[in-house]
C-alpha positions as CSV (number, residue, x, y, z in Angstrom):
1,M,1.7,-18.1,-17.0
2,R,3.4,-20.5,-19.7
3,K,0.2,-22.7,-20.3
4,R,-1.7,-19.4,-21.1
5,V,1.1,-18.5,-23.4
6,L,0.9,-21.9,-25.4
7,S,-2.8,-21.7,-25.6
8,V,-2.9,-18.2,-27.3
9,I,-0.1,-19.7,-29.7
10,G,-2.4,-22.6,-30.3
11,F,-5.4,-20.5,-31.2
12,T,-3.6,-18.2,-33.5
13,L,-2.5,-21.2,-35.3
14,I,-6.0,-22.7,-35.5
15,L,-7.3,-19.1,-36.8
16,S,-4.5,-19.1,-39.3
17,N,-5.9,-22.6,-40.9
18,V,-9.4,-21.2,-41.6
19,S,-10.1,-21.2,-45.1
20,F,-11.2,-18.0,-47.0
21,S,-14.7,-18.3,-48.6
22,Q,-17.1,-16.0,-50.2
23,E,-20.0,-16.3,-52.7
24,F,-21.8,-14.2,-54.9
25,S,-25.4,-15.2,-56.2
26,K,-26.4,-13.7,-59.7
27,P,-23.7,-11.1,-59.4
28,N,-24.6,-8.0,-61.7
29,F,-22.4,-6.9,-64.8
30,A,-22.4,-4.1,-67.0
31,L,-22.3,-5.6,-70.3
32,K,-22.4,-9.4,-71.9
33,S,-22.3,-11.1,-75.5
34,H,-24.5,-13.8,-75.3
35,E,-28.2,-13.0,-74.4
36,T,-29.1,-16.4,-72.8
37,L,-26.0,-16.8,-71.0
38,E,-26.2,-16.1,-67.4
39,I,-23.7,-16.3,-64.4
40,T,-25.7,-17.9,-61.5
41,R,-22.9,-17.8,-59.0
42,V,-19.3,-16.9,-58.3
43,V,-17.4,-18.7,-55.8
44,L,-14.0,-17.6,-54.1
45,N,-11.8,-19.3,-51.9
46,D,-8.1,-19.4,-50.8
47,K,-7.7,-22.4,-53.8
48,S,-9.7,-21.3,-56.7
49,T,-12.3,-19.0,-58.3
50,I,-15.2,-20.7,-59.6
51,I,-17.6,-19.5,-62.0
52,H,-21.1,-21.3,-62.6
53,L,-23.0,-20.3,-65.5
54,I,-26.1,-21.3,-67.3
55,V,-26.9,-21.3,-71.2
56,E,-30.3,-21.6,-72.8
57,N,-30.7,-22.7,-76.4
58,K,-33.3,-20.3,-77.8
59,R,-32.3,-20.0,-81.4
60,S,-32.8,-23.6,-83.1
61,E,-32.8,-27.0,-82.8
62,G,-29.3,-28.6,-83.1
63,G,-27.5,-25.9,-81.5
64,S,-24.2,-26.3,-79.6
65,F,-22.3,-24.7,-77.1
66,C,-18.3,-25.2,-76.0
67,A,-15.9,-23.4,-73.6
68,D,-12.6,-22.4,-75.3
69,K,-9.3,-23.1,-73.8
70,K,-8.4,-19.6,-73.7
71,I,-10.8,-18.0,-71.2
72,Y,-9.4,-15.8,-68.7
73,I,-10.3,-13.3,-66.1
74,L,-9.1,-10.0,-66.4
75,Y,-8.3,-7.8,-63.5
76,P,-9.0,-3.9,-63.3
77,D,-5.5,-3.5,-63.8
78,G,-5.1,-5.6,-66.8
79,S,-3.6,-8.7,-65.6
80,R,-4.9,-12.0,-66.2
81,L,-5.8,-15.5,-64.5
82,N,-6.3,-18.2,-67.0
83,I,-8.7,-21.0,-66.8
84,L,-7.7,-24.2,-65.2
85,K,-10.5,-26.3,-66.4
86,A,-14.0,-26.6,-67.4
87,N,-16.9,-28.6,-65.6
88,N,-19.9,-30.3,-67.5
89,I,-19.1,-28.5,-70.6
90,P,-17.0,-29.9,-73.8
91,V,-13.8,-27.7,-74.5
92,C,-13.8,-26.7,-77.9
93,P,-13.6,-27.8,-80.8
94,D,-15.7,-30.7,-78.9
95,A,-19.4,-29.1,-78.3
96,Y,-22.5,-30.0,-76.2
97,K,-25.0,-30.5,-78.8
98,F,-28.6,-29.3,-77.7
99,K,-31.6,-31.6,-78.1
100,N,-34.5,-28.9,-78.2
101,V,-35.2,-25.4,-78.2
102,G,-35.5,-24.0,-74.6
103,E,-32.8,-26.7,-73.3
104,K,-30.6,-25.1,-70.6
105,L,-26.9,-26.2,-70.0
106,S,-25.4,-25.5,-66.4
107,F,-21.6,-25.6,-66.3
108,S,-18.8,-24.0,-64.2
109,L,-15.5,-22.5,-65.0
110,E,-12.4,-22.9,-62.7
111,F,-9.5,-20.5,-62.4
112,P,-6.9,-19.8,-59.6
113,P,-7.8,-17.8,-56.7
114,L,-8.6,-14.2,-56.9
115,K,-6.5,-11.5,-55.1
116,Q,-8.6,-10.7,-52.2
117,G,-10.4,-7.3,-52.1
118,T,-11.0,-7.8,-56.0
119,K,-14.3,-5.6,-56.6
120,W,-15.4,-6.6,-60.0
121,I,-13.7,-8.6,-63.1
122,D,-14.1,-9.3,-66.5
123,I,-14.7,-12.8,-68.2
124,I,-13.4,-13.2,-71.5
125,E,-13.2,-16.1,-73.7
126,D,-10.7,-15.5,-76.3
127,C,-11.5,-17.7,-79.6
128,S,-12.2,-17.0,-83.2
129,Q,-16.0,-17.1,-83.5
130,N,-19.2,-16.6,-81.0
131,C,-16.7,-15.9,-78.3
132,F,-18.7,-14.7,-75.0
133,W,-17.6,-12.2,-72.4
134,F,-18.9,-10.5,-69.4
135,Y,-17.6,-7.1,-68.5
136,G,-17.7,-5.6,-65.2
137,V,-19.0,-8.3,-63.0
138,T,-19.5,-7.1,-59.4
139,L,-17.9,-8.9,-56.3
140,D,-19.5,-6.9,-53.8
141,N,-22.6,-8.5,-52.2
142,E,-23.7,-5.0,-50.6
143,L,-23.3,-3.2,-53.9
144,N,-24.9,-6.3,-55.7
145,A,-28.0,-6.0,-53.3
146,R,-28.3,-2.3,-53.8
147,L,-28.3,-2.6,-57.5
148,D,-30.9,-5.4,-57.6
149,D,-33.3,-3.0,-55.4
150,T,-32.6,-0.1,-57.7
151,F,-33.5,-2.1,-60.9
152,I,-36.8,-3.3,-59.4
153,K,-37.6,0.2,-58.3
154,A,-36.7,1.2,-61.9
155,G,-39.0,-1.4,-63.2
156,N,-41.9,0.0,-61.5
157,G,-40.9,3.7,-61.8
158,K,-41.3,6.6,-64.3
159,P,-38.3,7.6,-66.6
160,A,-37.5,10.7,-64.7
161,E,-37.7,8.8,-61.5
162,N,-35.3,6.3,-62.9
163,M,-33.0,8.8,-64.0
164,L,-32.7,10.2,-60.6
165,L,-32.4,6.4,-59.1
166,F,-29.3,5.8,-61.3
167,K,-27.6,8.9,-60.9
168,N,-27.7,8.7,-57.3
169,I,-25.9,5.1,-57.1
170,L,-23.3,6.2,-60.0
171,D,-22.3,9.2,-57.8
172,E,-21.5,7.4,-54.8
173,I,-19.9,4.2,-56.5
174,D,-17.9,6.1,-59.1
175,S,-14.6,6.0,-57.6
176,Q,-15.1,2.7,-55.7
177,N,-16.4,0.2,-58.1
178,P,-15.9,1.6,-61.6
179,G,-16.6,-1.7,-63.3
180,I,-20.3,-1.1,-62.8
181,E,-20.3,2.4,-64.2
182,G,-21.0,1.7,-68.1
183,L,-24.3,-0.2,-66.9
184,L,-25.5,2.8,-64.9
185,Y,-24.6,5.4,-67.6
186,I,-26.6,3.2,-70.0
187,N,-29.6,3.2,-67.9
188,L,-29.4,6.8,-67.3
189,I,-29.3,7.5,-70.9
190,N,-32.3,4.9,-71.6
191,A,-34.2,6.6,-69.0
192,A,-33.7,9.9,-70.6
193,V,-34.6,9.0,-74.0
194,E,-37.7,6.9,-72.9
195,D,-38.9,10.3,-71.2
196,A,-38.0,12.2,-74.7
197,D,-35.6,14.2,-72.4
198,I,-33.2,14.7,-75.1
199,V,-30.9,17.5,-73.2
200,N,-30.5,14.7,-70.4
201,A,-29.9,12.1,-72.7
202,S,-27.2,14.1,-74.4
203,V,-25.7,15.1,-71.3
204,W,-25.1,11.8,-69.9
205,Y,-24.0,10.5,-73.2
206,K,-21.5,13.0,-73.5
207,R,-20.4,12.3,-69.7
208,L,-19.7,9.0,-70.6
209,A,-17.9,9.6,-73.4
210,A,-15.5,11.8,-71.2
211,S,-15.4,9.2,-68.2
212,H,-12.9,6.8,-67.4
213,A,-15.3,4.1,-67.2
214,P,-13.6,1.0,-68.3
215,R,-14.5,-0.1,-71.8
216,K,-16.7,2.8,-72.4
217,E,-16.1,2.3,-75.9
218,Q,-18.2,-0.7,-75.9
219,Y,-20.9,1.2,-74.2
220,I,-21.1,3.7,-76.6
221,K,-21.1,1.0,-79.3
222,Y,-24.0,-0.4,-77.5
223,L,-25.9,2.6,-77.6
224,N,-25.0,3.6,-80.9
225,E,-26.4,0.3,-82.2
226,K,-29.7,1.2,-80.5
227,G,-29.9,4.5,-82.4
228,I,-28.7,6.5,-79.7
229,R,-25.7,9.0,-80.8
230,Y,-25.0,12.3,-79.5
């Protein structure tokens, strides 16, 4: 009996030493600042949060890119995790100098570990100019897979059908993962505008304005800049 008790205790100790690790490949996000900057992977473990990115130089020869010292992850509750280090990219004011148009730079940003159970985050560079940000980065592989499938179907569907696709997923995730709400509203409104359905475009625009979607002002600004306003 004593040996059995010791074995159980030993098994418990082994389990307690297993490291937590989770990975999200090309996670969806609601809105971003830089057209050619992409998140390729987010890796979580009990020691760190590593965000892998890639940026492409599309605008001019002699372009440059750097990572500011003041980059942070913003939790849904407003608390922050400040960057620990940047890998394969200079820290501003030093900068990586692109050699030609179309060149890509892969780099990663390392932060302290996320609180387990975090479903979405914002990634923000706090600097004076050309700062980057991603809003509503989705850390839920099941939801990301469903979003990917929805966008594929929307790419092949008609605007009226796409409205239904985005409405269905918005209705289901509304209270579970509000970080991606803004993206779904934008796609609903765009589909209605594309279908010349001014009534539904206006309805969903006003629902976005009245919603509790994080950073809804940013999404409304984005729509306004495209000439969509109701």
